[in-house]
N, C-alpha and C positions, 0 to 999 in steps of 0.2 A: 504494500500500500504506500509506503514511503517513497518507493521508486516511482510509482505512478504520480504522486503529488509533486515530486522533484521534477519529473518530466514535464508536467503541466506548468509548473513554475518557470521552467526554462522557456516554454512557448510564450507565456505571459510576459517574460522579460524582453521578448522580441516583439511584443504587442500583437500577438496572435491568439485568438480564441479558437480552440479546437472544435467545439460544439457537437461532437459525437463521441463522448467519452464512454467507453464500455470495454469489457475485458477483451473482446475480439479485435480491438484497435490498438493493442499493445503486443509487441513481440520482443523476444530476447535476441540480441545481435548474433549469438552463436550458441553452440551446445555447451560451452564452458559454464561451470557453476557460478563464476563471477561475471558472466556476460551482462553488459549494460542493457537496460530496457529501452526500447525504441517505440515512439508513437507512430502510428501509420494512419492512413485514410484521412487526409486533410481536405476531402471534398467539400465539407460544410464549413471549413475554417474561414474566419473573417479577420481582417486587421482591425485594431481599435486604438484609440487615443485614450490614455489614462484619465484625462480631464473630462472625457465625454461619457464616463461610466455612471450609472449602469446603462447598458444598451437595452432598449425596450422594443425596438422595431424588428427583432430577429425572428419572431414567430416560433412555431413549434417545428422542430426538425429532428433528425436523428432516427434511431430505431424505435418504433412505437412500443415494442414489447420489452425493451431493455429497461431495467430499473423499476418495473412495476411488479407488484406482488401477484403471484399466480392465483387464479380463482380456486376456491376450495374444491376438493374432489367430492363428488356426490355419487352415492350408489344409485344405479338405474334400475 
């Protein structure tokens, strides 16, 4: 989790909002145990100016099912 937050902080330091943060959009750079984490899929990313935050005109984007609690199972 710290590696994900560090990676996002790096994006933010370059004034980039990823906008599609989910487990599938992070990869390890190699098979090594100490491999760095890499963010991928910047298709929804947007630049930002720190003085213009929060951004409100972004709308709902990303993966609709990611981050939502699954519906409870019901016997049929």
